[in-house]
N, C-alpha and C positions, 0 to 999 in steps of 0.2 A: 555450207557454212559451218565452221568449226565451233564447238562449244569450248567452255572454260576448261573442262576436262581434257578435250582434245588439244588445246593450247598448252596445258601443263604437261602432258605426255611429250608433245613434240619438243618443247623447250627442254625438258630433262633429257630426252633422247639424243638431241643434238648437242647439248652441253657434255654429254658423255661420248660424243663422236661415235653413236651407234646408228646403223642403218635400220630401216624397218624390219629387214630380214634378221638382223643380228639380235635386236630386241626381241622379236617374235620367238626366236630360238631360245633365248635366255628365259623368257617368260612362259614358254611352252604354250604359245597362242600362234594363230596363223598370222601371215604378213597381211592378208587382206582384211583380217578382223582388225588389226592394229591401225591399218589405212583408214578404215571405217570410223574407228574411235577418234583418230585425229581429225577427220575431215567432214564428218556427217553429224547432224544434230541429233538424229533419232536413236543413237546408240546409248544403251543403259547396261553396262556391264554388271555381272554379279560380283558379289563380295569376294568370291575365290579368284576371280580374274583380276580384280583391283588388287588383291593381295599379291598376286603373282607379278603384276606389273611393278607394284611398290617394292618388292624384294629385288626385282631386276634393276630398278633404278636408284635404289638405296634411300627410300623414304617410306614413311608410314602410309598406309592406306588413307588415313585421316587427311592427309595432304590433298588427295584428289577429291574428297568430299567437301572440303571447306572452300566455298565460292569467294570468300573475302581475303584469301591468301594467295598471292600470285608466285611467289617463290618459297621454296622449302625453308622452314624456320628450324632453329636448332633442336626444337622438341620433335619435329618430324624425323630428323636424322637420328636422334637419341632413341626413339621408339623403333626405327628400323635396326639399329645397332643391337638393342635388347632382343628384338625378335630373332636376329641371326644368332645371338649369344645362346638363346634358349635351344637352338637346333644343334648345338655342339655336343659332342660327347663329353664325359666327365673329365678325361684327361686334357683335352683341349680347353674346357672352362678353367681348369686348374692353372694351366700355362698362362692364359689371359689374366687371370687374378694375380699371378706372380709379376707379369709385365706392368700390370696396373700399380702394384705396390712399388715396383722400382721407379715407375714414373712419378709417384708421389714424393719420393725422396729427394 
């Protein structure tokens, strides 16, 4: 029996047209582990594994933890965007700021 976490992972994965294998490669996890997360009740992933899945699926790790949320809300997407922004080098951040300034005009 799948858990709420498993359902969320499966829905996001399928929404992005990713196979288990493709998501596993993106998140640097094994395909069998992802299958377990999606289909078994006993799996409790570490914070690092949740963060890797969140990065691969474009949401915040908080989305997976919150039981009352079924689909990603804007705040989950914003948190994921900011986490990705923080990983950029200085030059890429500056380019992104310029794009944002242009979009505001």
